[in-house]
C-alpha distance (Angstrom), angle and dihedral (degrees) to the residues before:
residue distance angle dihedral
M1 . . .
A2 3.78 . .
L3 3.85 89.4 .
I4 3.86 89.9 51.3
L5 3.77 91.7 50.4
K6 3.81 92.6 47.0
T7 3.85 90.8 49.6
D8 3.72 91.4 48.8
L9 3.80 93.0 48.1
K10 3.82 91.2 50.4
R11 3.79 89.6 51.6
H12 3.79 92.3 51.7
V13 3.82 93.1 46.1
S14 3.78 89.5 49.7
H15 3.83 89.4 49.1
W16 3.81 95.6 49.4
G17 3.78 91.6 41.2
A18 3.74 89.0 57.3
K19 3.80 91.4 47.9
V20 3.84 90.5 53.0
L21 3.76 90.4 47.9
D22 3.81 92.0 48.9
H23 3.83 87.9 52.0
L24 3.82 94.0 49.5
L25 3.77 94.7 40.4
P26 3.83 108.8 20.5
P27 3.83 114.2 -148.0
R28 3.82 113.7 -93.3
C29 3.72 130.2 -156.7
L30 3.80 110.8 -99.0
S31 3.81 91.0 -139.1
C32 3.80 109.4 39.8
G33 3.82 102.4 12.6
T34 3.84 96.6 -125.1
G35 3.81 120.1 128.7
A36 3.82 115.9 -64.9
Q37 3.77 132.4 -169.0
D38 3.82 95.0 -123.1
A39 3.77 132.5 27.6
G40 3.79 115.2 -108.8
R41 3.78 93.3 25.0
V42 3.83 138.2 95.0
C43 3.77 126.6 -104.9
A44 3.79 122.6 -105.5
D45 3.83 93.1 -101.2
C46 3.85 93.8 52.7
W47 3.85 90.4 43.3
K48 3.82 88.7 58.6
K49 3.78 91.5 53.7
L50 3.78 93.5 56.9
T51 3.78 115.3 101.2
F52 3.86 107.9 -141.5
I53 3.72 119.4 -157.4
Q54 3.80 109.5 -124.7
A55 3.77 138.0 170.2
P56 2.95 137.7 -38.7
V57 3.80 93.8 65.5
C58 3.79 136.9 146.1
R59 3.74 106.7 -78.1
C60 3.75 92.2 -133.5
C61 3.88 111.9 32.8
G62 3.77 97.6 20.3
Y63 3.81 95.9 -122.9
P64 3.83 108.2 165.6
F65 3.76 117.8 -116.6
D66 3.78 120.4 -139.8
F67 3.75 90.6 -141.9
D68 3.79 138.2 16.2
P69 3.80 110.6 -80.7
L70 3.77 119.1 -127.1
M71 3.85 90.8 -116.8
E72 3.79 129.8 46.7
N73 3.81 117.2 -115.6
S74 3.81 91.1 23.7
L75 3.78 122.7 175.7
C76 3.77 125.0 -130.8
G77 3.86 120.5 -117.9
S78 3.86 93.6 -96.0
C79 3.79 93.9 50.6
C80 3.78 90.5 46.5
V81 3.75 89.9 56.2
K82 3.78 94.6 46.4
I83 3.83 126.5 -1.2
P84 3.79 111.3 -133.0
T85 3.83 121.0 -114.9
F86 3.77 90.0 -119.0
D87 3.87 119.2 76.1
L88 3.77 100.0 -133.3
A89 3.77 142.4 -6.6
R90 3.77 128.7 -162.1
S91 3.85 130.6 178.4
A92 3.74 131.3 -168.3
L93 3.80 102.4 -146.1
R94 3.80 142.5 20.8
Y95 3.79 112.7 -110.0
D96 3.82 100.9 -115.1
D97 3.78 137.6 135.2
D98 3.83 94.0 -68.9
S99 3.74 99.5 44.0
R100 3.84 92.7 39.1
R101 3.81 90.7 60.1
M102 3.79 91.2 55.4
I103 3.81 94.5 43.7
L104 3.83 93.3 49.8
S105 3.80 92.3 46.3
F106 3.89 89.1 50.7
K107 3.84 93.2 43.4
H108 3.74 102.2 41.6
G109 3.78 108.6 9.4
D110 3.81 101.8 61.5
R111 3.81 91.0 -112.3
T112 3.84 92.2 145.4
E113 3.79 91.6 155.1
Y114 3.89 85.5 81.9
A115 3.82 90.5 73.4
D116 3.88 95.5 82.8
F117 3.83 93.1 45.5
F118 3.86 91.1 48.7
A119 3.77 90.9 47.4
Q120 3.82 89.0 55.1
L121 3.81 90.4 50.8
L122 3.81 89.7 54.0
I123 3.78 91.6 51.5
Q124 3.82 88.0 55.1
A125 3.80 92.1 47.7
S126 3.80 93.5 48.8
H127 3.81 101.3 38.8
Q128 3.80 91.1 118.5
L129 3.81 96.8 52.0
D130 3.76 124.3 99.3
M131 3.83 108.6 -123.6
S132 3.78 100.3 170.6
N133 3.80 110.1 137.4
A134 3.75 92.4 7.6
L135 3.83 130.7 143.2
V136 3.79 121.3 -145.5
I137 3.79 119.3 -141.9
P138 3.80 133.1 166.3
V139 3.79 127.5 -129.9
P140 3.83 101.7 -100.4
L141 3.78 128.9 -122.7
H142 3.76 123.2 -136.9
K143 3.76 111.9 -106.5
Q144 3.82 91.1 -115.2
R145 3.79 91.5 56.8
L146 3.82 91.3 41.5
R147 3.76 91.2 55.5
K148 3.80 91.0 50.7
R149 3.82 94.4 45.6
R150 3.84 96.3 33.3
Y151 3.84 91.6 -146.0
N152 3.80 138.6 47.5
Q153 3.80 105.2 -122.8
A154 3.81 92.1 -158.4
A155 3.81 91.3 54.8
L156 3.81 91.5 53.1
I157 3.82 91.3 53.6
A158 3.80 91.9 42.9
K159 3.84 92.6 51.2
A160 3.80 92.6 50.3
F161 3.80 91.4 45.7
A162 3.74 94.2 49.9
E163 3.84 91.9 48.8
K164 3.85 92.2 50.6
K165 3.91 91.2 47.9
A166 3.79 94.5 40.3
L167 3.76 91.7 -123.7
P168 3.83 129.8 144.8
Y169 3.81 112.9 -96.9
C170 3.79 123.7 -151.2
P171 3.82 109.1 -175.2
D172 3.79 98.8 179.8
M173 3.82 103.0 35.7
I174 3.80 91.5 115.6
I175 3.79 121.5 43.1
R176 3.79 122.0 -156.3
E177 3.78 105.6 -140.8
K178 3.78 99.6 169.9
H179 3.76 123.7 63.1
T180 3.78 107.9 -138.9
P181 3.84 126.8 -170.2
P182 3.86 115.2 -127.4
Q183 3.78 115.1 -97.6
Q184 3.75 102.8 180.0
G185 3.75 113.9 -158.3
N186 3.82 97.5 4.0
Y187 3.75 105.5 108.3
T188 3.81 97.3 175.1
L189 3.80 93.3 50.8
R190 3.84 93.1 42.3
K191 3.83 91.4 50.7
K192 3.83 91.7 48.3
N193 3.80 92.1 49.3
L194 3.81 91.5 47.3
A195 3.74 95.4 55.9
G196 3.78 107.4 120.9
A197 3.85 91.3 0.6
F198 3.84 95.9 123.2
R199 3.74 139.1 46.0
I200 3.85 136.1 175.6
K201 3.82 115.5 -107.6
D202 3.73 106.4 -113.9
K203 3.82 97.2 -127.8
Y204 3.88 91.5 61.8
K205 3.81 98.6 49.2
N206 3.84 92.4 97.6
D207 3.76 95.1 41.5
F208 3.81 103.4 68.3
Q209 3.79 104.6 38.1
G210 3.79 107.1 145.6
R211 3.81 94.0 -7.7
K212 3.77 126.2 129.3
I213 3.76 113.7 -108.4
I214 3.81 122.0 -148.4
L215 3.83 105.7 -158.5
I216 3.85 114.4 -164.0
D217 3.81 131.2 -159.8
D218 3.74 136.9 155.3
V219 3.90 100.7 -122.0
Y220 3.77 132.6 24.7
T221 3.75 105.9 -149.8
T222 3.81 112.0 162.0
G223 3.80 99.6 -23.1
A224 3.81 91.8 -115.3
T225 3.80 94.9 118.9
A226 3.81 92.8 45.3
G227 3.84 89.0 47.1
A228 3.81 93.1 51.4
C229 3.78 92.1 49.2
A230 3.89 92.0 46.8
R231 3.80 90.3 48.9
I232 3.80 95.1 58.3
L233 3.76 92.3 40.8
K234 3.73 93.3 54.0
R235 3.81 92.9 43.5
S236 3.77 87.7 55.4
G237 3.84 92.6 52.6
S238 3.80 107.8 -92.3
G239 3.76 123.1 149.3
P240 3.83 120.6 -125.3
V241 3.82 117.5 -21.4
E242 3.80 115.9 -143.7
I243 3.82 123.7 -172.9
L244 3.79 125.1 -143.3
T245 3.75 121.9 -173.9
V246 3.73 133.2 171.1
T247 3.80 94.1 -134.8
R248 3.79 139.4 8.8
I249 3.78 135.2 -160.3
C250 3.79 108.0 -116.4
């Protein structure tokens, strides 16, 4: 009984503490800075500007179709030519002017408060996926880029996502050993540069055998990075590898 009362008291203290904080520091929209209903979210106007990716999409990479395909579970042209090494990819938003501003602020502007909001978007985008017995990992940054940026944006999203879904989180399972320059939109060049860029950390090699891996990043560009990570995971004995990104270039 005492434990129940203590837990209830803590809940009420937390509730009223949040009310006081909201009064002293009213919640602001993450995107435009105007008043918002909840802290760590965007206002109604900015929400309306976001372009959510919805069905129909390619059953493999999640590319959105402009019209309903004749067959269910259809593949896009790229996946028809060559099936990716990952099993599935889904993204929450199109990478456009409105989402780009948030991503760049989060990635390069120290706006780490976006992590929780982005994790919630990924939960919405992946609500139909079976994540039982899955491990959550982020796409890693090379140490040179990590020193410059001071944080891995994918790791912040992955951690928040794993906590919300009550899934195990392994932030350093994959190590990025090769520093690669960005080649946005050039799949062949990106794939070539990513050859040998990643490896599995030795201490994890017995921890994910046969288990599904949820690999998280902020932007899906060509799928080359996701494919390179999926390739080494599967070669090391993982189960299916599914990719979740906040945005994708369409």
